[in-house]
VEXGUMI-755432 format. One record per residue: residue in one letter; residue number from 1; x, y, z of N, C-alpha, C in turn. Coordinates in steps of 0.1 Angstrom, whole numbers, plus 5000, padded with zeros to 4 digits. Each point is the difference from the previous one (the first is absolute). Layout:
BEGIN
  res    n    nx    ny    nz   cax   cay   caz    cx    cy    cz
    A  NUM     X     Y     Z     X     Y     Z     X     Y     Z
...
REM end
This chain:
BEGIN
  res    n    nx    ny    nz   cax   cay   caz    cx    cy    cz
    K    1  2443  2929  4016  5005  5005  5009  4998  5001  5013
    G    2  4987  4996  5001  4990  4998  5012  4991  5013  5004
    P    3  4992  5002  5009  4995  5006  5006  5010  5010  5012
    D    4  4996  5015  4999  5008  5007  5007  4997  5000  5019
    V    5  4985  4997  4998  4994  5000  5014  4988  4990  4999
    I    6  5002  4993  5008  4987  4989  5004  4995  5000  5013
    Y    7  4986  5007  5000  4988  5002  5013  4997  4991  5001
    D    8  5004  4988  5012  4996  4991  5004  4990  4999  5012
    P    9  4982  4999  4997  4994  5007  5017  4996  4979  5002
    V   10  5006  4992  4992  4994  4986  5003  5009  4988  5002
    G   11  5013  5000  5000  5012  4990  5005  4996  4986  4997
    G   12  5001  4995  5008  4997  4982  4992  5012  4996  4990
    E   13  4994  4993  4991  5010  4989  4991  5006  5005  4988
    Y   14  4994  5013  4999  5003  5004  4988  5010  5018  5006
    A   15  5003  5000  5009  5009  5013  5007  5017  4995  4992
    E   16  5003  4989  5002  5014  4995  4996  5003  5001  4986
    P   17  4981  4996  4988  5011  5001  4985  4998  5012  4998
    A   18  4992  5007  5009  4994  5019  4996  5017  5010  5002
    F   19  5005  4991  5011  5013  5011  5004  5009  4994  4992
    R   20  5004  4982  4994  5007  5003  4991  4998  5004  4988
    S   21  4988  5002  4995  4997  5011  4986  5006  5016  5001
    I   22  5003  5004  5010  5003  5012  5005  5011  5003  4990
    G   23  5001  5013  4995  5011  5008  4993  5014  5002  5011
    W   24  5007  5002  4993  5017  5004  5007  4992  5014  5007
    R   25  5001  5002  5016  5001  5012  5008  4986  5001  5000
    G   26  4989  4991  4997  4988  4998  5001  4996  5003  5016
    R   27  4986  5006  5004  4997  4999  5015  4985  4990  5000
    Y   28  5003  4992  5008  4990  4989  5003  4991  5006  5016
    L   29  4987  5004  4995  4993  5009  5010  4993  4988  5009
    V   30  5000  4995  5013  4994  4993  5006  4991  5010  5007
    V   31  4986  4995  4997  4988  5008  5004  4990  4989  5008
    G   32  4998  4992  4998  4995  4987  5012  5001  4987  4997
    F   33  4988  4993  5006  5003  4985  4995  4985  4997  5002
    A   34  4992  5003  4988  4986  4999  4999  4999  4983  4996
    N   35  5013  4991  4996  4997  4989  5001  5002  4992  5011
    G   36  5003  5005  5008  5002  4997  5013  5013  4992  5008
    E   37  5007  4998  4989  5019  4993  5001  5004  5012  4994
    I   38  5013  4997  5012  5008  5010  4999  5013  4998  4994
    P   39  5001  5000  4990  5015  4996  4988  5010  5001  5008
    K   40  5009  4990  5000  5019  5000  5000  5004  5001  4988
    L   41  5009  5013  4996  5006  5001  4995  5011  5000  4996
    P   42  5007  4997  4993  5022  4993  5001  5001  5015  4997
    L   43  5003  5005  5009  5012  5010  5002  5010  5006  4985
    N   44  5006  4989  4999  5007  5000  4988  4995  5009  4990
    L   45  4986  4996  4994  4993  5004  4995  5000  5019  4997
    A   46  5003  5003  5009  5002  5015  5004  5016  5002  4996
    L   47  5007  4992  5005  5013  5003  4997  5004  4999  4984
    L   48  4992  4993  4992  5003  4996  4988  4998  5014  4989
    K   49  4989  5000  5006  4989  5015  4989  5005  5013  5006
    G   50  5008  4998  5008  4999  5012  5011  4987  5013  5001
    A   51  4989  4986  5003  4989  5006  5004  4998  5005  5016
    S   52  4988  5007  5002  4996  5005  5013  4985  4991  5003
    L   53  5003  4996  5015  4988  4993  5004  4993  5013  5008
    V   54  4988  5003  4999  4996  5011  5008  4988  4998  5004
    G   55  5000  5003  5014  4986  4998  5010  4990  5010  4997
    V   56  4990  4998  4996  4993  5013  5003  4985  5001  5009
    F   57  5006  5007  5007  4987  4997  5012  4994  5017  4998
    W   58  4989  5006  4995  4994  5010  5000  5001  5006  5014
    G   59  4989  4989  5006  4995  5008  5014  5011  5003  5011
    E   60  5011  4993  4999  5013  4999  5010  5005  5018  4995
    F   61  5003  5001  4984  5008  5010  4992  4991  5014  5004
    A   62  4984  4995  5000  4995  5016  5002  5002  5003  5018
    K   63  5000  4993  5006  5002  5001  5014  5014  5006  5006
    R   64  5009  4993  4992  5016  5006  5001  5006  5009  4991
    E   65  4990  5000  4991  5009  5012  4990  4987  5009  4995
    P   66  4993  5008  5011  4984  5004  4994  5004  5011  4989
    K   67  5010  5011  5000  5004  5007  4990  5000  4995  4987
    A   68  5013  4987  5000  5000  4996  4984  4987  4994  4995
    N   69  4990  4996  5010  4989  4995  5000  4991  5010  4988
    M   70  5000  5009  5010  4989  5012  4998  5005  5004  4984
    A   71  5017  5002  4997  5007  5007  4986  4993  4990  4994
    A   72  5001  4986  5003  4997  4988  4987  4986  5002  5000
    M   73  4988  5000  5009  4987  5002  4995  4995  5012  4993
    R   74  5006  5011  5001  4998  5010  4993  5003  4997  4986
    Q   75  5015  4996  4999  5004  4997  4985  4987  4987  4992
    L   76  4997  4992  5009  4987  4994  4992  4992  5004  4999
    M   77  4994  5005  5010  4987  5011  4997  5000  5008  4987
    G   78  5012  5003  4996  5005  5013  4991  4997  4993  4985
    W   79  5012  4988  5001  4993  4991  4992  4986  4995  4995
    L   80  4993  4996  5008  4986  4998  5002  4988  5010  4992
    A   81  5004  5011  5008  4996  5011  4995  5003  5009  4982
    E   82  5013  4996  4999  5002  5002  4984  4996  4988  4988
    G   83  4998  4989  5009  4996  4990  4989  5010  4992  4994
    K   84  5015  4999  5008  5008  4993  4997  5002  4985  5005
    I   85  4987  4997  5011  5000  4989  5008  4981  4995  4999
    R   86  5000  4991  5001  4984  4995  4999  4997  4987  5008
    P   87  4994  5002  5009  5000  4986  5011  4989  4992  4992
    H   88  5002  4990  5001  4989  4993  4996  4994  4994  5008
    I   89  4984  5002  4992  4987  4998  5013  4997  4988  4994
    S   90  5000  4990  5007  4992  4990  4999  4986  4999  4997
    G   91  4993  5004  5013  4988  5004  4996  4994  5011  5011
    R   92  4988  5003  4998  4997  5009  5003  4985  4997  5009
    Y   93  4994  5006  5014  4991  4993  5007  4992  5013  5008
    T   94  4987  4995  5000  4994  5014  5005  5002  4997  5019
    L   95  4996  5008  5007  5002  5000  5014  4992  4987  5005
    E   96  4989  4999  4994  4992  4986  5004  5008  4988  4996
    Q   97  5009  4998  4987  5004  4992  4998  5016  4996  5007
    T   98  4999  5008  5011  5013  4997  5006  5002  4985  5002
    A   99  4993  4995  5014  5008  4985  5000  5000  4991  4986
    Q  100  4994  5004  4988  5003  4992  4990  5017  5000  4994
    A  101  5001  5016  5001  5016  5003  4999  5007  4991  5007
    L  102  4997  5003  5015  5010  4995  5006  5002  4987  4999
    N  103  4990  4988  4999  4998  4989  4995  5006  4995  4988
    D  104  5000  5013  4985  5007  4993  4994  5019  5003  5002
    M  105  5001  5012  5008  5013  4998  5007  5005  4989  5004
    A  106  4992  4994  5004  5000  4987  5014  5006  4990  4990
    A  107  4991  4998  4987  5001  4990  4991  5010  5005  4988
    R  108  5007  5007  5001  5010  4998  4993  4995  5007  4986
    K  109  4987  5003  4999  4995  5006  4987  5004  5017  4992
    V  110  5008  5005  5009  5000  5012  4993  5017  4998  4996
    T  111  5005  5011  4988  5016  5000  4998  5003  5015  5002
    G  112  4992  5010  5007  5006  5009  5002  4994  5009  5008
    K  113  4996  5012  5003  4994  5008  5010  4983  4999  5002
    V  114  4995  4998  5009  4987  4999  5001  4991  5017  5003
    V  115  4995  5002  4996  4992  5017  5004  4985  4995  5005
    I  116  4998  5005  5013  4986  5004  5003  4999  5010  4998
    Q  117  4986  5003  4994  4995  5013  4998  4987  5002  5012
    P  118  5001  5009  5004  4988  5003  5010  4987  5005  4992
REM end
């Protein structure tokens, strides 16, 4: 069947195989290009799979649709308060360790959120 949604913040050489794996009427979310390479996807794949290719640019969404953004943030914070979602915390650092936290992020040593505790 394939996935219903693909979240891609990386791009690069795996974008096309990922899009090929998508299920019928799936959605491929283009979030960024951390790989540095902007992929070139054959658009016939979207046709054959009835799939949608969706650009996700949160900053622009928040600016252009502030009410919808606020509603989404309220829902997200509600889920967090209810325990329905839990962000993955990769590491906790003291305020004095802020430089180390930033270095770990720059060196791609983190896999989730970094928390700096005062």
